[in-house]
DSSP file (Angstrom, degrees, kcal/mol; ACC not computed):
  #  RESIDUE AA STRUCTURE BP1 BP2  ACC     N-H-->O    O-->H-N    N-H-->O    O-->H-N    TCO  KAPPA ALPHA  PHI   PSI    X-CA   Y-CA   Z-CA
    1    1 A M              0   0    0      0, 0.0     2,-1.4     0, 0.0     3,-0.1   0.000 360.0 360.0 360.0 134.0   11.3  -12.5   -7.4
    2    2 A N    >>  +     0   0    0      1,-0.2     4,-1.7     2,-0.1     3,-0.8  -0.688 360.0 175.7 -92.0  89.7   11.8  -15.0  -10.2
    3    3 A M  H 3> S+     0   0    0     -2,-1.4     4,-2.5     1,-0.2    -1,-0.2   0.759  73.9  69.8 -62.6 -27.0   12.7  -12.7  -13.1
    4    4 A H  H 34 S+     0   0    0      1,-0.2    -1,-0.2     2,-0.2    -2,-0.1   0.890 109.4  34.9 -57.8 -42.4   13.3  -15.8  -15.3
    5    5 A L  H <> S+     0   0    0     -3,-0.8     4,-1.0     2,-0.1    -2,-0.2   0.820 117.3  53.2 -80.0 -35.4    9.5  -16.4  -15.2
    6    6 A L  H  X S+     0   0    0     -4,-1.7     4,-2.2     1,-0.2     5,-0.2   0.872  97.4  62.2 -74.6 -39.9    8.4  -12.7  -15.2
    7    7 A R  H  X S+     0   0    0     -4,-2.5     4,-2.5     1,-0.2     5,-0.2   0.891 103.0  48.5 -63.1 -42.5   10.4  -11.4  -18.2
    8    8 A P  H  > S+     0   0    0      0, 0.0     4,-2.4     0, 0.0    -1,-0.2   0.909 111.6  52.2 -62.8 -38.5    8.6  -13.7  -20.8
    9    9 A C  H  X S+     0   0    0     -4,-1.0     4,-2.2     2,-0.2    -2,-0.2   0.920 111.2  45.7 -61.5 -45.4    5.2  -12.7  -19.4
   10   10 A L  H  X S+     0   0    0     -4,-2.2     4,-2.4     2,-0.2    -1,-0.2   0.919 111.4  51.8 -64.8 -43.1    6.1   -9.0  -19.7
   11   11 A R  H  X S+     0   0    0     -4,-2.5     4,-2.1     2,-0.2    -1,-0.2   0.892 109.4  50.9 -57.7 -41.2    7.4   -9.4  -23.2
   12   12 A N  H  X S+     0   0    0     -4,-2.4     4,-3.1     2,-0.2     5,-0.3   0.923 109.7  50.2 -62.0 -44.9    4.1  -11.2  -24.1
   13   13 A C  H  X S+     0   0    0     -4,-2.2     4,-1.8     1,-0.2    -2,-0.2   0.901 109.6  51.7 -59.1 -43.6    2.1   -8.3  -22.6
   14   14 A D  H  < S+     0   0    0     -4,-2.4    -1,-0.2     1,-0.2    -2,-0.2   0.885 116.0  39.6 -59.4 -43.1    4.2   -5.9  -24.7
   15   15 A H  H  < S+     0   0    0     -4,-2.1    -2,-0.2     1,-0.2    -1,-0.2   0.858 118.5  44.8 -82.3 -34.6    3.6   -7.7  -27.9
   16   16 A S  H  < S+     0   0    0     -4,-3.1    -2,-0.2     1,-0.3    -3,-0.2   0.744 125.8  30.7 -85.3 -19.9   -0.1   -8.6  -27.4
   17   17 A T    ><  +     0   0    0     -4,-1.8     3,-2.2    -5,-0.3    -1,-0.3  -0.493  67.0 165.3-132.7  67.9   -1.2   -5.2  -26.1
   18   18 A P  T 3  S+     0   0    0      0, 0.0    -1,-0.1     0, 0.0    -2,-0.1   0.681  75.1  58.2 -61.4 -21.7    1.1   -2.7  -27.8
   19   19 A K  T 3  S+     0   0    0      2,-0.1     2,-0.6     1,-0.0    -5,-0.1   0.525  92.1  83.7 -87.8  -5.2   -1.1    0.3  -26.9
   20   20 A V    <   -     0   0    0     -3,-2.2     2,-0.4    -7,-0.2    -3,-0.1  -0.888  69.8-152.0-102.9 122.1   -0.7   -0.5  -23.1
   21   21 A D        -     0   0    0     -2,-0.6     2,-0.5    55,-0.1    -2,-0.1  -0.747   5.7-147.5 -93.8 139.7    2.4    0.8  -21.4
   22   22 A I        -     0   0    0     -2,-0.4     2,-0.7   -12,-0.0    54,-0.1  -0.906   3.1-148.2-109.7 127.0    3.8   -1.1  -18.4
   23   23 A V        -     0   0    0     -2,-0.5     2,-1.5     1,-0.1     3,-0.2  -0.850  19.6-139.6 -94.9 120.3    5.5    0.7  -15.6
   24   24 A H        +     0   0    0     -2,-0.7     3,-0.2     1,-0.2    -1,-0.1  -0.564  51.5 137.5 -86.6  78.9    8.2   -1.7  -14.4
   25   25 A T    >   +     0   0    0     -2,-1.5     3,-1.3     1,-0.2    -1,-0.2   0.516  47.0  91.3 -96.5  -9.4    8.0   -1.3  -10.6
   26   26 A H  T 3  S+     0   0    0      1,-0.3    -1,-0.2    -3,-0.2    -2,-0.1   0.745  90.8  41.8 -63.1 -23.8    8.3   -5.0   -9.8
   27   27 A D  T >  S+     0   0    0     -3,-0.2     3,-1.4     1,-0.1    -1,-0.3   0.457  88.7  92.1-100.9  -1.4   12.0   -5.0   -9.5
   28   28 A V  T <  S+     0   0    0     -3,-1.3    -2,-0.1     1,-0.3    -1,-0.1   0.943  90.2  41.3 -62.4 -50.7   12.5   -1.8   -7.6
   29   29 A P  T 3  S+     0   0    0      0, 0.0     7,-2.4     0, 0.0     2,-0.3   0.234 107.1  88.2 -81.9  20.6   12.5   -3.2   -4.1
   30   30 A C  B <   -A   35   0A   0     -3,-1.4     5,-0.3     5,-0.2     2,-0.2  -0.884  54.8-163.5-121.4 140.3   14.6   -6.1   -5.3
   31   31 A S        -     0   0    0      3,-3.4     5,-0.0    -2,-0.3     0, 0.0  -0.363  55.5 -81.6 -99.3-166.3   18.4   -6.8   -5.6
   32   32 A D  S    S+     0   0    0      1,-0.2     3,-0.1    -2,-0.2    -2,-0.0   0.734 128.1  22.3 -67.6 -21.7   19.6   -9.7   -7.7
   33   33 A T  S    S+     0   0    0      1,-0.2     2,-0.3     0, 0.0    -1,-0.2   0.571 122.7  34.7-121.9 -13.6   18.9  -12.2   -4.8
   34   34 A K        -     0   0    0      2,-0.0    -3,-3.4   -33,-0.0     2,-0.4  -1.000  52.8-151.5-153.6 141.7   16.4  -10.7   -2.5
   35   35 A C  B     -A   30   0A   0     -2,-0.3     2,-0.3    -5,-0.3    -5,-0.2  -0.884  20.1-150.3-111.3 149.3   13.3   -8.4   -2.4
   36   36 A T        -     0   0    0     -7,-2.4     3,-0.0    -2,-0.4    -2,-0.0  -0.828  17.6-148.8-119.5 159.4   12.4   -6.3    0.6
   37   37 A L  S    S+     0   0    0     -2,-0.3     7,-3.0     7,-0.1     8,-0.6   0.356  81.3  42.1-103.5   3.5    9.1   -5.2    2.0
   38   38 A D  E     -B   43   0B   0      5,-0.3     2,-0.5     6,-0.1    -1,-0.0  -0.983  63.0-141.5-148.2 157.8   10.4   -1.9    3.4
   39   39 A F  E >  S-B   42   0B   0      3,-2.3     3,-2.0    -2,-0.3    21,-0.0  -0.987  91.7 -17.3-118.9 119.8   12.7    1.0    2.6
   40   40 A D  T 3  S-     0   0    0     -2,-0.5    -1,-0.1     1,-0.3     0, 0.0   0.852 129.9 -51.6  53.0  39.3   14.8    2.2    5.5
   41   41 A G  T 3  S+     0   0    0      1,-0.3    -1,-0.3     0, 0.0    -3,-0.0   0.409 112.7 117.8  80.2  -0.7   12.4    0.5    7.9
   42   42 A L  E <  S-B   39   0B   0     -3,-2.0    -3,-2.3    14,-0.1    -1,-0.3  -0.850  71.7-112.1 -95.9 134.4    9.2    2.0    6.5
   43   43 A P  E     -B   38   0B   0      0, 0.0    14,-0.4     0, 0.0    -5,-0.3  -0.399  17.3-156.8 -69.5 139.0    6.8   -0.5    5.0
   44   44 A I  S    S+     0   0    0     -7,-3.0    10,-2.9    13,-0.1     2,-0.2   0.871  77.2  49.2 -76.5 -41.5    6.3   -0.3    1.2
   45   45 A Y  E    S-C   53   0C   0     -8,-0.6     8,-0.2     8,-0.3     5,-0.2  -0.668  98.2 -93.6-105.4 157.2    2.8   -1.9    1.3
   46   46 A R  E >   -C   49   0C   0      6,-2.3     3,-1.2     3,-0.7     6,-0.1  -0.306  37.0-120.6 -63.1 148.1   -0.2   -1.2    3.3
   47   47 A Y  T 3  S+     0   0    0      1,-0.3    -1,-0.1    -4,-0.1     3,-0.1   0.789 112.1  38.1 -68.7 -24.9   -0.3   -3.4    6.5
   48   48 A D  T 3  S+     0   0    0      1,-0.2    -1,-0.3     2,-0.0     2,-0.3   0.319 120.9  43.8-106.6  10.0   -3.7   -4.9    5.4
   49   49 A D  E X   -C   46   0C   0     -3,-1.2     3,-1.1     3,-0.2    -3,-0.7  -0.770  53.1-172.1-157.7 104.1   -3.1   -5.2    1.7
   50   50 A Y  E 3  S+     0   0C   0     -2,-0.3     3,-0.1     1,-0.2    -3,-0.1   0.208  84.5  64.0 -87.0  17.1    0.1   -6.4    0.1
   51   51 A H  E 3  S+     0   0C   0      1,-0.1     2,-0.4     2,-0.0    -1,-0.2   0.476  96.8  59.0-110.5  -8.5   -1.0   -5.5   -3.4
   52   52 A H  E <  S-     0   0C   0     -3,-1.1    -6,-2.3    -6,-0.1    -3,-0.2  -0.969  83.8-117.3-128.9 137.7   -1.2   -1.7   -2.8
   53   53 A L  E     -C   45   0C   0     -2,-0.4    -8,-0.3    -8,-0.2     2,-0.1  -0.407  24.8-126.1 -77.2 149.2    1.6    0.7   -1.7
   54   54 A S     >  -     0   0    0    -10,-2.9     4,-2.8   -11,-0.1     5,-0.2  -0.327  34.0-100.8 -76.7 169.7    1.4    2.6    1.5
   55   55 A V  H  > S+     0   0    0      1,-0.2     4,-2.4     2,-0.2     5,-0.2   0.955 128.3  46.4 -58.2 -49.1    1.8    6.4    1.4
   56   56 A A  H  > S+     0   0    0      1,-0.2     4,-2.5     2,-0.2     5,-0.3   0.906 110.8  53.6 -59.6 -40.8    5.4    5.9    2.6
   57   57 A G  H  > S+     0   0    0    -14,-0.4     4,-2.7   -13,-0.2    -2,-0.2   0.927 110.4  44.7 -60.5 -45.6    5.9    3.1    0.1
   58   58 A S  H  X S+     0   0    0     -4,-2.8     4,-1.7     1,-0.2    -1,-0.2   0.896 115.1  49.3 -66.1 -39.3    4.8    5.2   -2.9
   59   59 A T  H  < S+     0   0    0     -4,-2.4    -2,-0.2    -5,-0.2    -1,-0.2   0.900 119.4  37.2 -68.2 -39.9    6.9    8.2   -1.7
   60   60 A L  H  X S+     0   0    0     -4,-2.5     4,-1.0    -5,-0.2    -2,-0.2   0.806 114.2  55.7 -79.4 -33.0   10.0    6.0   -1.2
   61   61 A L  H  X S+     0   0    0     -4,-2.7     4,-3.0    -5,-0.3     5,-0.2   0.879  95.1  66.3 -68.7 -40.7    9.5    3.8   -4.2
   62   62 A Y  H  X S+     0   0    0     -4,-1.7     4,-2.5     1,-0.2     5,-0.2   0.911 102.8  43.1 -54.5 -54.5    9.3    6.6   -6.8
   63   63 A P  H  > S+     0   0    0      0, 0.0     4,-1.7     0, 0.0    -1,-0.2   0.877 115.4  50.8 -64.1 -32.3   12.9    7.9   -6.6
   64   64 A Q  H  X S+     0   0    0     -4,-1.0     4,-2.1     2,-0.2    -2,-0.2   0.892 109.3  51.2 -66.6 -38.3   14.1    4.3   -6.5
   65   65 A Y  H  X S+     0   0    0     -4,-3.0     4,-3.0     1,-0.2    -1,-0.2   0.948 107.2  52.4 -62.1 -48.7   12.1    3.5   -9.6
   66   66 A L  H  < S+     0   0    0     -4,-2.5    -1,-0.2     1,-0.2    -2,-0.2   0.865 111.0  48.5 -55.7 -37.3   13.6    6.5  -11.4
   67   67 A K  H  < S+     0   0    0     -4,-1.7    -1,-0.2    -5,-0.2    -2,-0.2   0.902 115.8  42.8 -67.7 -40.4   17.1    5.3  -10.6
   68   68 A R  H  < S+     0   0    0     -4,-2.1    -2,-0.2     1,-0.2    -1,-0.2   0.834 128.4  27.4 -78.2 -31.4   16.3    1.8  -11.8
   69   69 A H  S >< S-     0   0    0     -4,-3.0     3,-1.8    -5,-0.2     4,-0.4  -0.501  78.8-171.5-128.5  62.6   14.4    2.8  -14.9
   70   70 A P  T 3  S+     0   0    0      0, 0.0    -3,-0.1     0, 0.0    -4,-0.1  -0.336  74.4   7.9 -63.1 134.7   15.7    6.2  -16.1
   71   71 A G  T 3> S+     0   0    0     -5,-0.1     4,-1.9     1,-0.0     5,-0.2   0.275  94.1 112.9  83.5  -7.3   13.6    7.6  -18.9
   72   72 A E  H <> S+     0   0    0     -3,-1.8     4,-2.4     1,-0.2     5,-0.1   0.934  79.4  45.1 -61.0 -48.8   10.9    5.0  -18.8
   73   73 A L  H  > S+     0   0    0     -4,-0.4     4,-3.0     1,-0.2     6,-0.2   0.844 109.4  55.3 -64.6 -35.6    8.2    7.4  -17.5
   74   74 A D  H  4>S+     0   0    0      1,-0.2     5,-1.8     2,-0.2     4,-0.5   0.886 110.8  45.9 -66.1 -38.0    9.2   10.0  -20.0
   75   75 A K  H  <5S+     0   0    0     -4,-1.9     3,-0.3     3,-0.2    -2,-0.2   0.920 115.7  45.6 -67.5 -45.1    8.7    7.5  -22.8
   76   76 A I  H  <5S+     0   0    0     -4,-2.4    -2,-0.2     1,-0.2    -3,-0.2   0.934 118.1  41.0 -65.4 -45.2    5.4    6.3  -21.4
   77   77 A L  T  <5S-     0   0    0     -4,-3.0    -1,-0.2    -5,-0.1    -2,-0.2   0.482 109.4-126.3 -84.1  -1.6    4.0    9.7  -20.8
   78   78 A R  T   5 +     0   0    0     -4,-0.5    -3,-0.2    -3,-0.3     2,-0.2   0.811  44.5 169.7  65.1  33.3    5.4   10.9  -24.1
   79   79 A Y      <       0   0    0     -5,-1.8    -1,-0.2    -6,-0.2    -2,-0.0  -0.503 360.0 360.0 -71.6 142.5    7.4   13.8  -22.7
   80   80 A K              0   0    0     -2,-0.2    -1,-0.1    -5,-0.0    -5,-0.0   0.346 360.0 360.0-117.1 360.0    9.7   15.5  -25.2
């Protein structure tokens, strides 16, 4: 994933639509150099739709997301 191109786009979204919160899942299945389509051999995306998570993908992505972006959901959901 080319984060160099994605970061300005996300910043623009943050500034132009301040009431819309963005959950940053785009970088969860990625390292600094490579993105993967599976976690532990289980596919992240549905076999017929690479834009929507599979059940296994959403189950496996969530804890990885929490590690990568600690506190982001609390801020978005306004938990205190």
